Every structure is written in C-alpha cells, then in structure tokens.
C-alpha angles and dihedrals in degrees: 000000000000114000121232100224137002126185119210118194120195089033093153093056128097096258092040089057090062094045100051099077098045092044091050089059096057099052140046091233130024112192107197119193140180139137092264118109093242144337098230115228114020127214123241109286093014127118129178130223122181111226142158114235091210091062114076092197089059094049103039099070093045093064097054109124094003120145094198142357123223099205111200098137117117145100099287100204139054112277134156112298094247090061093044096050099076105043100029105034107022090033092059092049090050092053094048096043095044088045092052093048090052096044096248107177101209143007121207107203131197099228121166147225084249089079085071098021098129094062110111113265091234091062109095094216127198131207088273093063113132118254111268105163118198098201143005084271090058090045089057089054090052090050093052094046089053090045089054092048091050094049089050095048096041102031106018093239110150126226139174117205114205109205096204115200105191122332096185140094115299106249103136138050095251090059091061085078103025102046119129111187119216091244090054090045089056091047090049093052092045091054090047088054102041102039103111097226127016107154103185110342139175123194133169116244100223135126126240092280121167088224099043107149097204136067125228096179094116090053096050090114088075089069096230108159110170118204107191124089126198091210087093087073097043101097094052096041096047092047090055098044122075128221117308117257102230091199092059113099087204088067099037103045130068091239093064114197091359088065093062105040120096115257110276093021122114118267094186089061087069092054134071099228114176112216098223094158114173114252119218 
C-alpha cells in the first residue's frame, strides 16, 4: 500500500541523497528537510523545506499529516557536547514529540554502531547488546534509542533504530566487516517502513559480509536480507594495509576510530570517507 506522506530529515546528507528517490516512489508526498538552502532538482512527489532540527517550531508543522518519519538528520561526527546537544539530542526529542502530537505512526531512525562502540571487536554482539557509547555522538544514539523505547512503551508510537556500521566505500580492513552498501541501505529502510508491525525495534545496518561482527538474528522479523558482500574488496584492502596494532582501540573496539579519539574530537578525521553523494 502506498503511503500518503513521508518526511525525510537529513535529506541533503550523503545517505539522504540515496534515500530520496526510492522513498519518493512509495508515497504520494515526500517532504525532504535539512538545514541546507536547497537540494537542487527534486523527484516527482518530493518537496523541500529548510528547517533546523533543534527548533521545535521548525519541525512541528512539517510532520502534519505524515504517516512516518525517516530521521537521518544530525551532526554525523564527534564534536564537543555543546554543539551536539541541539541537533542530535534536542532534535530527536523534537521529532518524536512533534510526531506524537501529529499522530505519526512510526519513526525510522539512523542510529549507529557507536551506541555500542566500546564493546570489544571480538564480541559477536546482537541487537540486545548493552549500550556502551564511544563518544558524545554515540551517546546521542543511545539517548534516541531509549527515547524511542519510551515513546513505544508509554505512547505506543513505533520506531525502528538502524545501527549503521559504515555506509561508505570499502577502503580499510574494518570495513570488510562493517560495510553497508547503498543498495542494502535502501532495502533496510524499505523493510523498516513496510513491515506491518515493529513496536520498538533495533537492527544493525550492515551488508551480508563474511566478516560482519554483529548479529541480526533477533531482528529477522523485519525481513531485512542484505545481498552485498565486502569480501569482493578483501584482497586489495588487505594487501594495502599493514599488520593490525593490537594496542589500538580503533582496531579492537566495534566503534573503530571513534573508540580511540578523545571526547569532542572528530572521528571522521581518522577515516578516509569518500564523499560519493548521489547527484540528482
């Protein structure tokens, strides 16, 4: 069944750029939003509204008449807490509260492995792993997962929390396990939207990698069946990377480089992320 209205936050971001077109095809109206001035060319059925997640008065009117919100808007790196507070903490509250006030049925949230990033890499963790954030960024993911659980248990508002590992090109050894391809990202979001009943759910955003370090068994009811496998990149990546430093938390914790940076210091600066944003 085609949905009447979806709202996508973070639409100007790299992951948002890959979600806009497929989301526009499963609803009559896709309202895309971000703090950017514009998105450029829009897809059929899509409109854009500039808004600040940290301002409730910006967010509240956008959610009127929405069936679901795909909440990908946030600061996507580690920064000092004072900078993180508005977009990543207050912003999540604004989405959930405005959604509740407007009768939104479900929120699909871009959570992160960084909510559990300090677990040892050798632990094959499931969706029931205890929160162990590696940064203020990870702490914001923990907050929003708990916010979603509370709104489900107190107000029966559904949410699916996608603990994304690394949705970026595979150019390091860690990504051989953590990679989430863009096709699998789209599939994951579609299953989070079209599964009839989800309650409060957590699922890892990871492709069908031979070396995946997390277990989605307890979330199998969502119907997410990834197809891509990072092993196709293994020979090249392993030939280019030297021996692993076993004393480096960035190698030995699920959070990777975020697990070793000081609080408030960029984790992305330690990574070679290719900005292959989709162009409309």
